[in-house]
C-alpha positions as CSV (number, residue, x, y, z in Angstrom):
1,M,-30.5,-1.8,-19.2
2,R,-31.2,-5.4,-20.1
3,N,-34.3,-6.7,-21.8
4,P,-36.4,-8.9,-19.5
5,G,-37.3,-10.9,-22.4
6,G,-33.9,-12.0,-23.0
7,D,-33.9,-10.9,-26.7
8,R,-30.2,-11.7,-27.6
9,D,-29.7,-8.7,-29.6
10,E,-31.0,-6.2,-26.9
11,D,-28.6,-8.2,-24.5
12,M,-25.4,-7.8,-26.6
13,L,-23.3,-4.6,-26.3
14,S,-22.7,-2.6,-29.8
15,W,-19.2,-1.8,-30.6
16,D,-19.6,1.8,-29.3
17,E,-21.3,0.9,-25.9
18,S,-19.9,-0.4,-22.5
19,V,-20.8,-1.7,-19.4
20,F,-18.8,0.9,-17.4
21,R,-20.6,4.4,-16.2
22,D,-17.3,5.4,-14.7
23,E,-14.4,2.8,-15.0
24,H,-12.2,5.0,-12.7
25,V,-14.4,3.8,-9.9
26,F,-12.6,0.8,-10.0
27,E,-9.1,2.1,-10.1
28,V,-6.7,1.8,-7.1
29,D,-6.1,5.7,-6.8
30,Y,-9.9,6.5,-6.7
31,V,-11.2,8.2,-3.5
32,P,-15.0,7.4,-2.8
33,E,-17.2,10.4,-2.1
34,T,-18.8,8.4,0.8
35,F,-16.3,6.4,2.8
36,D,-18.7,4.3,4.9
37,H,-17.8,2.0,7.9
38,R,-14.8,4.0,8.8
39,E,-16.6,6.8,10.5
40,T,-14.8,6.4,13.8
41,Q,-11.3,6.1,12.2
42,L,-11.9,9.3,10.3
43,E,-13.1,11.1,13.3
44,S,-9.7,10.1,15.0
45,L,-7.3,11.1,12.2
46,K,-9.1,14.4,12.2
47,Y,-8.8,15.0,16.0
48,A,-5.1,14.3,15.4
49,L,-4.8,16.7,12.4
50,R,-7.0,19.5,13.7
51,P,-4.2,21.3,15.6
52,A,-2.5,21.8,12.2
53,V,-5.5,23.9,10.8
54,R,-4.8,26.2,13.6
55,G,-1.4,26.7,13.2
56,S,0.2,24.3,15.8
57,R,2.0,20.9,15.6
58,P,-0.5,18.0,14.8
59,L,-0.8,14.9,17.0
60,N,1.6,12.3,15.9
61,T,-0.3,9.1,15.1
62,V,0.0,5.3,14.4
63,V,-2.5,3.8,11.9
64,R,-2.4,-0.1,11.7
65,G,-4.6,-2.7,10.2
66,P,-4.5,-5.4,7.8
67,P,-4.1,-4.6,4.0
68,G,-7.0,-3.7,2.1
69,T,-8.9,-2.1,5.1
70,G,-9.0,1.5,4.0
71,K,-6.0,3.0,5.7
72,T,-4.5,4.7,2.7
73,T,-7.9,5.9,1.1
74,A,-8.6,7.5,4.7
75,L,-5.4,9.6,4.5
76,S,-6.0,10.4,0.8
77,K,-9.4,11.7,1.7
78,L,-8.1,13.7,4.7
79,F,-5.1,15.0,2.9
80,S,-7.3,16.1,-0.1
81,E,-9.7,18.0,2.5
82,L,-6.4,19.8,4.1
83,S,-5.2,20.8,0.8
84,G,-7.5,23.6,0.8
85,Q,-6.0,24.9,3.9
86,P,-3.5,27.6,3.0
87,D,-0.8,27.1,5.9
88,V,-0.8,23.2,5.8
89,R,1.1,21.1,3.6
90,T,0.8,17.5,3.4
91,V,3.2,15.0,2.1
92,H,2.4,11.1,1.4
93,V,5.4,8.8,1.3
94,N,5.3,5.2,0.1
95,S,7.8,3.8,2.2
96,Q,8.2,0.6,0.2
97,L,9.6,2.8,-2.7
98,D,11.2,5.4,-0.3
99,S,12.8,3.2,2.3
100,T,15.6,5.3,3.5
101,R,15.8,8.4,5.6
102,Y,17.3,10.3,2.6
103,A,14.8,8.9,0.2
104,V,11.9,10.0,2.6
105,F,13.4,13.5,3.1
106,S,14.0,13.7,-0.9
107,R,10.1,12.8,-1.4
108,V,9.5,16.1,1.2
109,F,11.6,18.2,-0.7
110,E,10.2,17.5,-4.0
111,D,6.7,18.3,-2.8
112,V,7.8,21.5,-1.0
113,F,10.0,22.9,-3.8
114,D,8.1,21.2,-6.8
115,Y,11.4,19.8,-8.1
116,E,13.7,16.8,-7.1
117,P,16.8,17.6,-5.1
118,P,20.1,16.9,-6.8
119,S,20.9,13.6,-7.3
120,S,24.2,13.8,-5.6
121,G,26.4,16.3,-3.8
122,I,23.9,17.6,-1.1
123,S,24.1,16.1,2.4
124,F,21.1,15.0,4.5
125,K,21.8,18.0,6.7
126,K,21.7,20.7,4.1
127,L,18.3,18.9,2.4
128,F,16.7,18.9,5.7
129,G,17.8,22.4,6.5
130,Q,16.5,23.6,3.0
131,I,13.0,22.0,3.8
132,A,12.6,23.4,7.3
133,D,13.8,26.8,6.2
134,R,11.2,27.1,3.4
135,L,8.5,25.7,5.8
136,V,9.3,28.4,8.4
137,E,9.5,31.1,5.7
138,A,6.0,30.3,4.4
139,D,4.6,29.6,8.1
140,E,3.3,26.2,7.1
141,T,2.5,23.2,9.0
142,L,3.9,20.0,7.6
143,V,2.1,16.7,8.0
144,V,4.1,13.7,6.6
145,A,2.5,10.1,6.1
146,L,4.8,7.4,6.0
147,D,2.7,4.8,4.3
148,D,3.7,1.1,4.6
149,V,6.2,2.3,7.3
150,N,7.1,-1.3,8.1
151,Y,9.4,-1.0,5.0
152,L,11.5,1.6,6.9
153,F,11.7,-0.9,9.8
154,Y,12.8,-3.9,7.4
155,E,15.7,-1.4,6.3
156,N,16.5,-0.3,9.8
157,E,16.0,3.1,8.8
158,A,12.8,4.1,10.6
159,S,14.5,5.4,14.1
160,D,16.7,7.8,12.0
161,A,13.8,9.1,9.6
162,L,11.2,9.6,12.6
163,Y,14.0,11.0,14.8
164,S,14.6,13.7,12.2
165,L,10.9,14.6,11.6
166,L,10.1,14.7,15.3
167,R,13.0,16.8,16.3
168,A,12.5,19.3,13.5
169,H,11.2,22.1,15.8
170,E,14.1,21.8,18.1
171,V,16.9,22.0,15.3
172,H,15.1,24.7,13.4
173,N,13.1,27.3,15.3
174,G,9.4,27.7,14.3
175,A,9.2,24.5,12.3
176,R,6.0,22.5,12.7
177,V,5.9,18.9,11.7
178,G,3.5,16.1,12.6
179,V,4.0,12.5,11.3
180,I,1.3,9.9,10.6
181,V,2.9,6.3,10.1
182,V,0.7,3.5,8.7
183,S,1.6,-0.1,8.8
184,S,-0.1,-3.2,7.6
185,D,2.2,-5.4,9.4
186,L,0.2,-6.5,12.4
187,N,3.2,-8.5,13.7
188,L,5.5,-5.3,13.8
189,E,6.0,-4.1,17.5
190,M,6.7,-0.8,16.5
191,M,7.8,0.9,19.6
192,E,9.8,-1.9,20.7
193,E,11.9,-1.6,17.5
194,L,12.3,2.0,17.7
195,D,15.4,3.6,19.3
196,G,15.3,5.0,22.8
197,R,15.7,8.4,21.5
198,V,12.8,8.2,19.3
199,R,10.4,6.5,21.9
200,S,11.1,9.4,24.3
201,V,9.5,11.9,21.8
202,F,7.2,9.7,20.0
203,R,4.1,9.2,21.9
204,P,1.4,8.7,19.3
205,E,-2.4,8.6,19.1
206,E,-3.4,5.0,17.7
207,V,-5.9,4.3,15.0
208,F,-6.8,0.8,14.2
209,F,-8.5,-0.4,10.8
210,P,-10.0,-3.8,11.3
211,K,-11.0,-6.2,8.5
212,Y,-14.3,-5.2,7.0
213,D,-17.0,-7.8,7.9
214,P,-19.1,-9.6,5.1
215,E,-22.0,-7.2,5.3
216,E,-19.7,-4.1,5.1
217,I,-17.7,-5.6,2.0
218,Y,-21.2,-6.0,0.2
219,D,-22.3,-2.5,1.1
220,I,-18.9,-0.6,-0.2
221,L,-18.7,-2.8,-3.2
222,G,-22.6,-2.1,-4.0
223,E,-21.9,1.6,-3.9
224,R,-19.0,1.0,-6.4
225,V,-21.4,-0.8,-8.6
226,K,-23.7,1.9,-8.6
227,R,-21.3,4.4,-9.4
228,G,-18.9,2.5,-11.7
229,F,-21.5,0.2,-13.8
230,E,-24.4,1.2,-15.9
231,E,-27.9,-0.1,-14.4
232,G,-28.5,-3.7,-14.6
233,V,-24.9,-4.7,-15.2
234,L,-24.6,-6.6,-11.9
235,D,-27.2,-8.4,-10.1
236,P,-27.6,-8.7,-6.5
237,D,-26.8,-12.4,-6.5
238,T,-23.6,-11.9,-8.5
239,L,-22.8,-9.1,-6.2
240,T,-23.0,-11.4,-3.3
241,H,-20.6,-13.7,-4.9
242,V,-18.1,-11.1,-5.6
243,A,-18.4,-9.8,-1.7
244,D,-18.0,-13.6,-0.6
245,L,-14.7,-14.1,-2.7
246,T,-13.6,-10.5,-1.2
247,A,-14.4,-11.8,2.3
248,E,-12.1,-14.8,2.0
249,S,-9.3,-12.9,0.8
250,G,-9.7,-10.3,3.5
251,D,-8.6,-7.4,1.4
252,L,-11.2,-5.0,0.0
253,R,-9.1,-4.2,-3.0
254,V,-9.4,-7.8,-4.3
255,G,-13.2,-7.2,-4.7
256,I,-12.7,-3.7,-6.4
257,D,-10.3,-5.3,-8.7
258,L,-12.5,-8.1,-9.2
259,L,-15.5,-6.1,-10.3
260,H,-13.4,-4.4,-12.9
261,R,-12.1,-7.4,-14.3
262,A,-15.4,-9.0,-14.3
263,G,-16.7,-6.2,-16.2
264,L,-14.1,-6.4,-18.9
265,N,-14.8,-10.0,-19.0
266,A,-18.4,-9.2,-19.9
267,E,-17.4,-6.8,-22.5
268,M,-15.0,-9.1,-24.0
269,R,-18.0,-11.5,-24.6
270,G,-20.2,-8.3,-25.8
271,S,-22.7,-8.9,-23.1
272,R,-24.6,-6.1,-21.2
273,A,-24.3,-7.9,-17.9
274,V,-21.8,-9.6,-15.8
275,S,-22.1,-13.3,-15.2
276,R,-20.8,-15.4,-12.3
277,A,-18.5,-17.1,-14.8
278,D,-17.0,-13.7,-15.6
279,V,-16.4,-13.2,-11.8
280,D,-14.8,-16.7,-11.4
281,E,-12.6,-16.1,-14.2
282,A,-11.5,-12.7,-13.2
283,Y,-10.8,-14.1,-9.5
284,E,-8.1,-16.2,-10.8
285,K,-6.2,-12.9,-11.5
286,S,-7.6,-10.6,-8.8
287,K,-6.9,-12.9,-5.9
288,Y,-3.1,-11.9,-6.6
289,V,-4.0,-8.2,-6.5
290,H,-2.0,-7.9,-3.2
291,L,1.0,-9.9,-4.5
292,S,1.0,-8.0,-7.8
293,R,1.5,-4.5,-5.9
294,R,4.3,-6.0,-3.6
295,L,6.1,-7.3,-6.5
296,R,5.8,-4.1,-8.6
297,E,7.4,-2.0,-6.0
298,L,10.4,-4.3,-5.3
299,S,14.0,-3.1,-6.3
300,E,16.0,-5.0,-8.9
301,S,18.0,-6.8,-6.4
302,E,14.8,-7.9,-4.5
303,R,13.3,-8.8,-7.6
304,A,16.3,-11.0,-8.7
305,L,16.3,-12.6,-5.3
306,V,12.3,-13.8,-5.6
307,A,13.2,-14.8,-9.0
308,A,16.1,-16.9,-7.9
309,V,13.7,-18.6,-5.0
310,A,11.1,-19.2,-7.6
311,N,13.3,-21.1,-10.0
312,H,15.0,-22.7,-7.2
313,E,12.2,-23.8,-5.0
314,G,12.7,-27.0,-2.9
315,E,16.5,-26.6,-3.3
316,Q,19.2,-25.5,-0.8
317,A,19.9,-21.9,0.3
318,G,23.4,-22.2,-1.4
319,E,21.9,-22.8,-4.8
320,V,19.6,-19.8,-4.2
321,Y,22.4,-17.5,-3.3
322,D,24.5,-18.7,-6.4
323,A,21.7,-17.8,-8.6
324,F,21.2,-14.5,-7.0
325,H,24.8,-13.5,-7.2
326,E,25.2,-14.6,-10.5
327,R,22.3,-12.2,-11.6
328,T,23.4,-9.2,-9.3
329,G,26.9,-9.7,-8.5
330,L,25.9,-8.9,-5.0
331,G,27.5,-10.7,-1.8
332,Y,26.2,-12.7,0.7
333,T,25.8,-10.1,3.3
334,R,23.3,-8.2,1.2
335,Y,21.6,-11.4,0.2
336,S,21.3,-12.1,3.8
337,E,19.8,-8.9,4.6
338,L,17.2,-9.0,1.6
339,L,16.2,-12.5,2.9
340,N,15.2,-10.9,5.9
341,K,13.6,-8.0,4.7
342,L,11.3,-10.0,2.3
343,D,10.8,-12.7,5.0
344,R,9.2,-9.7,7.2
345,A,7.5,-8.4,4.3
346,G,5.6,-11.7,3.7
347,V,6.9,-12.4,0.3
348,L,9.4,-15.3,1.3
349,D,9.1,-17.6,4.3
350,T,12.5,-18.4,5.7
351,E,13.4,-20.4,8.9
352,Y,16.3,-22.7,10.0
353,A,15.9,-26.3,10.0
354,D,17.9,-29.8,10.3
355,V,18.8,-30.9,6.9
356,N,19.5,-34.8,6.5
357,G,22.2,-34.7,9.3
358,R,24.2,-32.1,7.5
359,G,23.1,-29.4,10.4
360,R,21.0,-26.5,10.3
361,S,20.3,-25.0,7.0
362,R,18.0,-21.9,5.9
363,R,14.6,-23.3,4.3
364,I,13.5,-20.6,1.8
365,E,9.9,-20.8,0.1
366,L,7.8,-18.4,-1.5
367,T,4.4,-17.2,0.5
368,H,2.7,-17.7,-3.0
369,D,2.3,-20.1,-5.7
370,S,5.8,-20.0,-7.8
371,D,4.1,-19.9,-11.2
372,A,1.9,-16.8,-10.1
373,V,5.1,-15.1,-8.5
374,L,7.0,-15.6,-12.0
375,K,4.3,-14.7,-14.0
376,R,4.0,-11.2,-12.4
377,L,7.7,-10.7,-12.0
378,N,8.1,-10.7,-15.9
């Protein structure tokens, strides 16, 4: 694509040209045709899901691993393959957004019936019963993936949600339900935090997704470059730089976002090639891709609390509560619950410490730069 002689006109894009061959390749919901370096994990998941294809209950599975290691992409790929099976229904639930038992089953209801359940006036028992009856009537096996299941634990909803799913076949004869729970919180001792009634029936297979090593990152990003950019847009040295920055973050999504933003920067300059400077400029935004996603999916009250902490960083917990209460009208109990949730989610860092002889006080800090947080909240 580039002129080896370096002719300036040849190196510049015309108004109707792009460095991108397929820009969607760099979007968060893109599922690659080839999913390299996760063959073992895919085979383990296929093994767990295979009974569903035969009309039996699939094996329940726990999927764990740091953020940006391919867990959600693996599920999307397998669920896409299962969509061709007439008697298997798959439902993917984002537990950060649907963080109560009722919200989880509302999402399942919407997928099964193709419309949302009534916003009020329907009990959980009735909601659950309608879902189970439809599955039995259609002779379908249901596979529910609870992505980011750690948020159900943070809201103390995990045991109830899992118990209802796992005991569906006992309450509704003929119902076949399997569960895949996905967590990026490596500090979460999932089995220990579940009720005894759930542990007695939840004996899952376990699949772990480790961080990609630098060579794997280079390989995966190189495949995205090949599919997403025109030929010659990104040279090997610049790709190595992108891969190094991605490895530092430990999150492949940073690298994919970085490629996209760097391409946009090159187009902004009218250039046919991505430079190292394009990458470095893009990294100042891409390094916060995980933070941006987390903040985007917070509730209004959670966003209000994060904003209060950002605006009162270094001040006493009382000042943070006053600012939160003034903005939301919520009381101290809910404030404390949200603090604990956002602490476990890695958005805030809270701990008790002795303060100037006044006894123990709760220290509250953001886990990211306050300016970066406020910019992404607005």
